[in-house]
Residue, then its C-alpha position, 0 to 999 in steps of 0.5 A: m196800352t202804351k209800349l215804349l220802343t227803344f234801341a240797346p245802347p252800345e257798350g261804354a255808354p255814359g253813366a247816369t245822366v240828367w235828361v230833360c223832356d217836356d220841361r221835366a227832368c230825371t236822372a237815368m242811365t239811358v233816355a229809355g230809362a228816363l222815358v219809363m219814369l216820365f211816361e210810365p209805359e206798360e211795356m218796353v221792347v228793346f231792339a238789339p242791332g247785330e245780335t242773333g237768336p230768337g229773342d223774347e217779348t222784351v228784347v228783339p234782335l235785329p239782323d245786319c243792316d248792311s244789305e237791303a234784305g237785312l233792312w227789310a228784315c229789320f223793318e219786319a222785326i220792328c213791325g212784328a214787335v207791335t200789336e194792334g191798337e197799341g200806343l207807341i212811344v219811340d226812342l231813337t237815341h241809339a238807333s244807328g245807321p239807317l235804322p231811324f229811317v226804317v223806323f220812320l217808315a214803319l210808324p205810318y205803316l203800323r198806324e194804317l195796318k195795325g191801328v196804333r197811335i204814335e204818341r211820341v218820338f224822341y231822340g236824346a243823344r248828344p255825343g261829345r257834349a259836357a253838360t249837367e243836363l241833356p235835352v231829349h228832343d221831341l221828333t213827333p212833329f216830323v212824323e206829322v209831316l208825313d201825315w200832312v203830305g199824305a193828306v194833301q195828296g189824298f185831297l188834291r189827287y183823290l178829293d178825299a178831304g177827311a184826313l186833311a180836315a182832321l189835321f187842320a182841326g187837330i192843330q186848333d184843338r191842340a193849341h186850345r189845350q195848350q192855352r196858346d195866346p192867341p189861339p188859332r181860330q181859322l183852322k176848324p172853319f177851313a177844315n169844314n169848308l174843305a170837307r164841304f167842297a169835297s162833298a159838293v164836288r162828289l155830289a155834283r153840287p156846283t153852286e155849293a162847291f164854288l161857294a166852299a172854294h170861295l171861302l177856302r180862298s178868302r181864308l188861305d192867308l190866315v190859315e197859312g199863318e196859323v199852320a206856320a206857327d205849328l209846322p212852318a215847313l207845311r206852308p207850301l203844302v197848304e198853298q197847293i189848296g190855292r189851286l181851287a181859285p178858278l172854282a171860287d164863286e160867291a154868288p153864281v149868276l148864269d153868264g159866260d164866266l159861270l159856264r167856264r167855271q162849271r165846265a172846269l168843274v166837270r174836268y176837275q171831276l173827271d181828273h179825280g176819277l168821278v166819272l159818273q159825276a162828270v157825266e151828270l154835271g156835263r149834261e146839266w152844263l150843256v143845258n145851261l149853255l143852251v139856256l144862254r145860246l137859245g135866248c132864254p131868260p138867264g135869271r130863270w136858268l134854274d126854273w125846271q120848266v125852262r130846263e125841261t123845254v131846253g132838254r126836249t129841244a136838244t132831244g128833238a134835234m138829236l132825233a131829227r138827225q136820226h130821222r126818228p119821230h120827234d116833237a118840236t118846241a118853241l126853241s127848235d128853230r133857234f136851235e137849228a140856227l146855231p152854227d154848231a147845232d150838229g155838234i151840240a146834238s151829237v154831244w147831247q146824244a153821247i152824254g145821254e147814252l152814258r148817263n142812262d147806262l150809268a144811272h141803271c148801273g149797267m143792268n141792261e142786255q148790252p152794258k158798256a164796259v168800264r173802260v168804254i165808259e171811261r174812254r167815252t166820258a173823256a171824249v165827251v168832256a173834251a167835246l164840251e170843252a170844244l164848244a164855244 
């Protein structure tokens, strides 16, 4: 069901006027009257600022807006007039003082808590203008700006790409429905790569994450141009995705650059709250470091036998420092010749203990507390960054 939310006009408002909206025109006493004819909402609620009394389902009195308490009461009254799942058309023509700001805050609030659809937002007042036809301005794109800000923040801070990917895809879909020429073509592939990057980082798949970041970076200029055609103010937000450039790599080959990139990804995971993933990838990064430092063939860095041998070598070195039984490998002497062998063995022990505790979900007799895990993971990542 679609509901029109509007505000009561003041006394002495002009008479019948020709209002133009979406290139359609109709004559009505108010913008709300024109919107009823043009969009045919099933219900209409009129907010009456400054009036008192209980009101009814169609007229909702709003208290005085001169105090913070009054503004909060207005916010609650506006939200209370909307039921779950409704579509909303909003007319701000006669929303005076701070009420437009209150409504703009209420709209995303209602969408998240009550699942409403914000279909359109309009403003039609043009005081002092003498004309036979007056435009009704569509403010809906400005509501979308709030969506974009939240979506970009969700991606950059929490690695949640769902809302941002949906917004990119939505622009392209809308352009095709409007038969725009030329239509945007890069937004959906860009959205898919955003989602791919986020999933790859969350699943600790660095090679796929680097490739997705490479594809995002290579198309960023084109995407900025296509977004600017719809919402030019959003270009600085899109530019924030360029922060992924240090993680971009088209064809990873194990060398110093890849090690730095992988280690940066470990830090990126930790900074986004992905503690378990940072521990898992951090441990594999340490294996990669030792593959190079111990003289293993770089081209075989993904060979399970090479990685298993390197892991046993590090474990043996750790056990030797604890004066516990261990088996040496063909690489043990090379490990002990490393100038920072003690430090590497210490980090290997710390990251192994964290990994085991996380893998078993703390189901042991002495599980580490969450705060301890977070603190020790931060220390381990810092230790990895200190390794040459």
